[in-house]
A tleap script that builds the chain and sets N, CA, C and O, in Angstrom:
source leaprc.protein.ff14SB
mol = sequence {
  NMET LEU SER GLU GLY GLY GLU PHE VAL GLU
  LEU PRO PRO LEU SER CYS GLY GLU ILE CYS
  GLY ALA ALA ALA ILE ALA ILE GLU GLU SER
  ASP SER ALA ALA GLY GLN VAL LEU LEU VAL
  GLY GLY ARG LEU LEU ALA GLY GLU GLY VAL
  VAL SER THR VAL GLN LEU VAL ASP LEU ALA
  THR GLY VAL TYR THR CPRO
}
set mol.1.N position { 58.886 21.262 -26.680 }
set mol.1.CA position { 59.320 22.748 -27.564 }
set mol.1.C position { 59.112 22.465 -28.881 }
set mol.1.O position { 59.377 21.315 -29.231 }
set mol.2.N position { 58.673 23.286 -29.753 }
set mol.2.CA position { 58.467 23.120 -31.077 }
set mol.2.C position { 59.616 23.956 -31.687 }
set mol.2.O position { 59.863 25.086 -31.267 }
set mol.3.N position { 60.293 23.390 -32.661 }
set mol.3.CA position { 61.236 24.114 -33.237 }
set mol.3.C position { 60.632 25.014 -34.634 }
set mol.3.O position { 59.481 24.853 -35.038 }
set mol.4.N position { 61.360 25.727 -35.115 }
set mol.4.CA position { 60.919 26.404 -36.144 }
set mol.4.C position { 60.269 25.755 -37.325 }
set mol.4.O position { 59.273 26.282 -37.820 }
set mol.5.N position { 60.771 24.635 -37.813 }
set mol.5.CA position { 60.124 23.689 -38.765 }
set mol.5.C position { 58.552 23.075 -38.141 }
set mol.5.O position { 57.691 22.699 -38.936 }
set mol.6.N position { 58.359 23.043 -36.850 }
set mol.6.CA position { 57.347 22.251 -36.321 }
set mol.6.C position { 57.434 21.215 -35.807 }
set mol.6.O position { 56.472 20.572 -35.387 }
set mol.7.N position { 58.771 20.828 -35.742 }
set mol.7.CA position { 58.909 19.511 -35.054 }
set mol.7.C position { 59.139 19.810 -33.484 }
set mol.7.O position { 59.495 20.915 -33.074 }
set mol.8.N position { 58.901 18.722 -32.673 }
set mol.8.CA position { 59.172 18.668 -31.389 }
set mol.8.C position { 60.581 18.471 -31.027 }
set mol.8.O position { 61.150 17.490 -31.506 }
set mol.9.N position { 61.279 19.329 -30.187 }
set mol.9.CA position { 62.802 19.041 -29.886 }
set mol.9.C position { 62.691 18.721 -28.532 }
set mol.9.O position { 61.746 19.184 -27.893 }
set mol.10.N position { 63.642 17.887 -27.917 }
set mol.10.CA position { 63.825 17.870 -26.314 }
set mol.10.C position { 64.895 18.752 -26.134 }
set mol.10.O position { 65.803 18.995 -26.930 }
set mol.11.N position { 64.651 19.343 -24.687 }
set mol.11.CA position { 65.309 20.428 -24.136 }
set mol.11.C position { 65.657 19.879 -22.905 }
set mol.11.O position { 65.003 18.972 -22.390 }
set mol.12.N position { 66.757 20.430 -22.345 }
set mol.12.CA position { 67.352 20.030 -20.842 }
set mol.12.C position { 66.502 20.301 -19.877 }
set mol.12.O position { 65.702 21.213 -20.086 }
set mol.13.N position { 66.464 19.620 -18.653 }
set mol.13.CA position { 65.536 19.697 -17.647 }
set mol.13.C position { 65.596 20.984 -17.140 }
set mol.13.O position { 66.724 21.446 -16.973 }
set mol.14.N position { 64.613 21.686 -16.851 }
set mol.14.CA position { 64.356 23.155 -16.097 }
set mol.14.C position { 64.635 23.089 -14.763 }
set mol.14.O position { 63.727 22.765 -13.998 }
set mol.15.N position { 65.791 23.353 -14.317 }
set mol.15.CA position { 66.198 23.142 -12.888 }
set mol.15.C position { 67.034 24.424 -12.419 }
set mol.15.O position { 67.552 25.160 -13.258 }
set mol.16.N position { 67.139 24.649 -11.126 }
set mol.16.CA position { 68.044 25.876 -10.687 }
set mol.16.C position { 68.810 25.285 -9.436 }
set mol.16.O position { 68.601 25.731 -8.308 }
set mol.17.N position { 69.716 24.250 -9.687 }
set mol.17.CA position { 70.556 23.824 -8.753 }
set mol.17.C position { 69.629 23.233 -7.663 }
set mol.17.O position { 68.905 22.311 -8.038 }
set mol.18.N position { 69.546 23.603 -6.436 }
set mol.18.CA position { 68.739 22.925 -5.391 }
set mol.18.C position { 67.216 23.582 -5.019 }
set mol.18.O position { 66.526 23.389 -4.018 }
set mol.19.N position { 66.987 24.336 -6.071 }
set mol.19.CA position { 65.746 25.094 -5.992 }
set mol.19.C position { 64.625 24.483 -6.692 }
set mol.19.O position { 64.769 24.330 -7.905 }
set mol.20.N position { 63.374 24.049 -6.074 }
set mol.20.CA position { 62.100 23.342 -6.460 }
set mol.20.C position { 60.962 24.202 -6.344 }
set mol.20.O position { 61.025 25.131 -5.539 }
set mol.21.N position { 59.966 24.037 -7.006 }
set mol.21.CA position { 58.677 24.636 -7.008 }
set mol.21.C position { 58.463 25.902 -7.262 }
set mol.21.O position { 57.505 26.555 -6.849 }
set mol.22.N position { 59.439 26.326 -8.017 }
set mol.22.CA position { 59.465 27.825 -8.344 }
set mol.22.C position { 58.304 28.215 -9.355 }
set mol.22.O position { 57.934 27.230 -9.995 }
set mol.23.N position { 57.607 29.430 -9.683 }
set mol.23.CA position { 57.071 29.739 -10.943 }
set mol.23.C position { 57.686 30.069 -11.977 }
set mol.23.O position { 58.546 30.934 -11.814 }
set mol.24.N position { 57.514 29.603 -13.179 }
set mol.24.CA position { 57.981 30.036 -14.609 }
set mol.24.C position { 57.241 31.218 -15.209 }
set mol.24.O position { 56.019 31.150 -15.347 }
set mol.25.N position { 57.918 32.296 -15.571 }
set mol.25.CA position { 57.398 33.098 -16.379 }
set mol.25.C position { 57.979 33.277 -17.669 }
set mol.25.O position { 59.162 33.614 -17.715 }
set mol.26.N position { 57.298 33.096 -18.790 }
set mol.26.CA position { 57.845 33.300 -20.135 }
set mol.26.C position { 58.133 34.906 -20.505 }
set mol.26.O position { 57.414 35.800 -20.057 }
set mol.27.N position { 59.162 35.133 -21.293 }
set mol.27.CA position { 59.555 36.450 -21.762 }
set mol.27.C position { 59.003 36.587 -23.085 }
set mol.27.O position { 58.837 35.660 -23.877 }
set mol.28.N position { 58.716 37.861 -23.283 }
set mol.28.CA position { 58.364 37.969 -24.624 }
set mol.28.C position { 59.750 38.108 -25.436 }
set mol.28.O position { 60.761 38.660 -25.002 }
set mol.29.N position { 59.602 37.503 -26.692 }
set mol.29.CA position { 60.620 37.509 -27.748 }
set mol.29.C position { 61.120 38.926 -27.917 }
set mol.29.O position { 62.334 39.126 -27.952 }
set mol.30.N position { 60.346 39.820 -28.012 }
set mol.30.CA position { 60.773 41.110 -28.328 }
set mol.30.C position { 61.462 41.802 -27.156 }
set mol.30.O position { 61.960 42.912 -27.345 }
set mol.31.N position { 61.519 41.273 -26.068 }
set mol.31.CA position { 62.092 41.771 -24.804 }
set mol.31.C position { 63.319 40.812 -24.329 }
set mol.31.O position { 63.853 40.985 -23.233 }
set mol.32.N position { 63.694 39.878 -25.153 }
set mol.32.CA position { 64.637 39.169 -24.795 }
set mol.32.C position { 65.168 38.093 -25.878 }
set mol.32.O position { 64.531 38.031 -26.930 }
set mol.33.N position { 66.112 37.370 -25.737 }
set mol.33.CA position { 66.324 36.401 -26.709 }
set mol.33.C position { 65.362 35.155 -26.577 }
set mol.33.O position { 64.880 34.836 -25.490 }
set mol.34.N position { 65.115 34.482 -27.733 }
set mol.34.CA position { 63.952 33.593 -27.729 }
set mol.34.C position { 64.552 32.299 -26.886 }
set mol.34.O position { 65.707 31.873 -26.891 }
set mol.35.N position { 63.336 31.786 -26.122 }
set mol.35.CA position { 63.437 30.625 -25.079 }
set mol.35.C position { 64.078 30.991 -24.068 }
set mol.35.O position { 65.091 30.381 -23.725 }
set mol.36.N position { 63.583 32.127 -23.349 }
set mol.36.CA position { 63.886 32.319 -22.004 }
set mol.36.C position { 62.820 32.664 -21.111 }
set mol.36.O position { 61.888 33.408 -21.414 }
set mol.37.N position { 63.011 32.008 -19.810 }
set mol.37.CA position { 62.041 32.320 -18.892 }
set mol.37.C position { 62.634 32.794 -17.505 }
set mol.37.O position { 63.809 32.671 -17.160 }
set mol.38.N position { 61.609 33.358 -16.776 }
set mol.38.CA position { 62.034 33.743 -15.318 }
set mol.38.C position { 61.589 32.652 -14.339 }
set mol.38.O position { 60.431 32.252 -14.460 }
set mol.39.N position { 62.296 32.166 -13.466 }
set mol.39.CA position { 62.180 31.269 -12.383 }
set mol.39.C position { 61.971 32.225 -11.346 }
set mol.39.O position { 62.848 33.076 -11.197 }
set mol.40.N position { 60.876 32.245 -10.531 }
set mol.40.CA position { 60.526 33.095 -9.484 }
set mol.40.C position { 60.338 32.259 -8.235 }
set mol.40.O position { 59.610 31.266 -8.252 }
set mol.41.N position { 61.012 32.665 -7.115 }
set mol.41.CA position { 60.746 31.929 -5.847 }
set mol.41.C position { 60.966 30.474 -5.759 }
set mol.41.O position { 61.962 30.051 -6.346 }
set mol.42.N position { 60.084 29.477 -5.018 }
set mol.42.CA position { 60.422 28.223 -4.808 }
set mol.42.C position { 60.875 27.934 -3.297 }
set mol.42.O position { 60.882 28.799 -2.422 }
set mol.43.N position { 61.226 26.690 -3.125 }
set mol.43.CA position { 61.780 26.314 -1.812 }
set mol.43.C position { 63.099 25.433 -2.233 }
set mol.43.O position { 63.260 25.054 -3.394 }
set mol.44.N position { 63.998 25.153 -1.212 }
set mol.44.CA position { 65.053 24.364 -1.113 }
set mol.44.C position { 64.690 22.918 -1.243 }
set mol.44.O position { 63.550 22.565 -0.940 }
set mol.45.N position { 65.637 21.997 -1.702 }
set mol.45.CA position { 65.044 20.649 -1.887 }
set mol.45.C position { 65.827 20.081 -0.574 }
set mol.45.O position { 65.316 19.072 -0.087 }
set mol.46.N position { 66.767 20.487 -0.057 }
set mol.46.CA position { 67.258 20.009 1.365 }
set mol.46.C position { 66.683 20.166 2.528 }
set mol.46.O position { 66.936 19.418 3.472 }
set mol.47.N position { 65.727 21.293 2.611 }
set mol.47.CA position { 64.857 21.838 3.764 }
set mol.47.C position { 63.770 22.186 3.440 }
set mol.47.O position { 63.335 22.019 2.301 }
set mol.48.N position { 63.099 22.760 4.425 }
set mol.48.CA position { 61.960 23.624 4.240 }
set mol.48.C position { 61.962 25.039 3.992 }
set mol.48.O position { 60.962 25.755 4.037 }
set mol.49.N position { 63.293 25.456 3.690 }
set mol.49.CA position { 63.482 26.976 3.424 }
set mol.49.C position { 62.976 27.555 2.120 }
set mol.49.O position { 63.293 27.031 1.052 }
set mol.50.N position { 62.218 28.593 2.176 }
set mol.50.CA position { 61.732 29.131 1.063 }
set mol.50.C position { 62.671 30.247 0.467 }
set mol.50.O position { 63.246 31.016 1.237 }
set mol.51.N position { 62.798 30.323 -0.624 }
set mol.51.CA position { 63.822 31.212 -1.470 }
set mol.51.C position { 63.027 32.244 -2.254 }
set mol.51.O position { 62.118 31.903 -3.011 }
set mol.52.N position { 63.403 33.594 -2.050 }
set mol.52.CA position { 62.767 34.637 -2.619 }
set mol.52.C position { 63.794 35.265 -3.947 }
set mol.52.O position { 64.047 36.451 -4.160 }
set mol.53.N position { 64.233 34.160 -4.665 }
set mol.53.CA position { 65.108 34.773 -5.746 }
set mol.53.C position { 64.465 34.760 -7.058 }
set mol.53.O position { 63.358 34.235 -7.180 }
set mol.54.N position { 65.150 35.368 -8.185 }
set mol.54.CA position { 64.401 35.476 -9.541 }
set mol.54.C position { 65.654 34.873 -10.384 }
set mol.54.O position { 66.742 35.368 -10.090 }
set mol.55.N position { 65.648 33.927 -11.335 }
set mol.55.CA position { 66.658 33.349 -12.090 }
set mol.55.C position { 66.339 33.516 -13.563 }
set mol.55.O position { 65.176 33.333 -13.922 }
set mol.56.N position { 67.215 33.827 -14.394 }
set mol.56.CA position { 66.772 33.796 -15.862 }
set mol.56.C position { 67.344 32.434 -16.568 }
set mol.56.O position { 68.522 32.099 -16.684 }
set mol.57.N position { 66.373 31.867 -16.929 }
set mol.57.CA position { 67.139 30.380 -17.555 }
set mol.57.C position { 66.712 30.376 -19.028 }
set mol.57.O position { 65.581 30.609 -19.456 }
set mol.58.N position { 67.768 30.082 -19.702 }
set mol.58.CA position { 67.841 29.834 -21.216 }
set mol.58.C position { 67.462 28.451 -21.390 }
set mol.58.O position { 68.124 27.526 -20.919 }
set mol.59.N position { 66.251 28.279 -22.157 }
set mol.59.CA position { 65.575 26.912 -22.403 }
set mol.59.C position { 66.369 26.127 -23.288 }
set mol.59.O position { 66.229 24.904 -23.310 }
set mol.60.N position { 67.247 26.754 -24.072 }
set mol.60.CA position { 67.866 25.983 -25.316 }
set mol.60.C position { 69.333 25.092 -24.680 }
set mol.60.O position { 69.761 23.993 -25.031 }
set mol.61.N position { 69.908 26.129 -23.544 }
set mol.61.CA position { 71.025 25.604 -22.962 }
set mol.61.C position { 70.933 25.016 -21.368 }
set mol.61.O position { 71.866 24.424 -20.826 }
set mol.62.N position { 69.966 25.224 -20.896 }
set mol.62.CA position { 69.643 24.935 -19.414 }
set mol.62.C position { 70.597 25.819 -18.525 }
set mol.62.O position { 70.703 25.466 -17.350 }
set mol.63.N position { 71.202 26.764 -18.881 }
set mol.63.CA position { 72.033 27.702 -18.146 }
set mol.63.C position { 71.074 28.835 -17.427 }
set mol.63.O position { 70.067 29.382 -17.876 }
set mol.64.N position { 71.613 28.966 -16.392 }
set mol.64.CA position { 70.678 29.951 -15.465 }
set mol.64.C position { 71.517 30.933 -14.817 }
set mol.64.O position { 72.596 30.587 -14.336 }
set mol.65.N position { 71.118 32.113 -14.764 }
set mol.65.CA position { 71.806 33.284 -14.034 }
set mol.65.C position { 70.981 33.963 -13.174 }
set mol.65.O position { 69.778 34.028 -13.427 }
set mol.66.N position { 71.585 34.637 -11.896 }
set mol.66.CA position { 70.526 35.241 -10.833 }
set mol.66.C position { 70.174 36.424 -11.430 }
set mol.66.O position { 69.361 37.171 -10.887 }
savepdb mol mol.pdb
quit
C-alpha cells in the first residue's frame, strides 16, 4: 500500500480467522474511513464448508468485524 507521501508501507496480513478464499471489495473513502475493505464469502480452512458472511476489515490495523 502507498502512504500519503508515496512510499510503500507494509500492512498486517489480510485474514479473517479461519476463513480463506473470500472476495475483497474496496470501499470508497467518501463512504467510510480510508483503508477499509469488505471480505465477502469464502470457505473454512479446517474443512470444505462454505461461508456466506461479510466482514469489514481495517487494512491499517488488521481488525475485522462482522
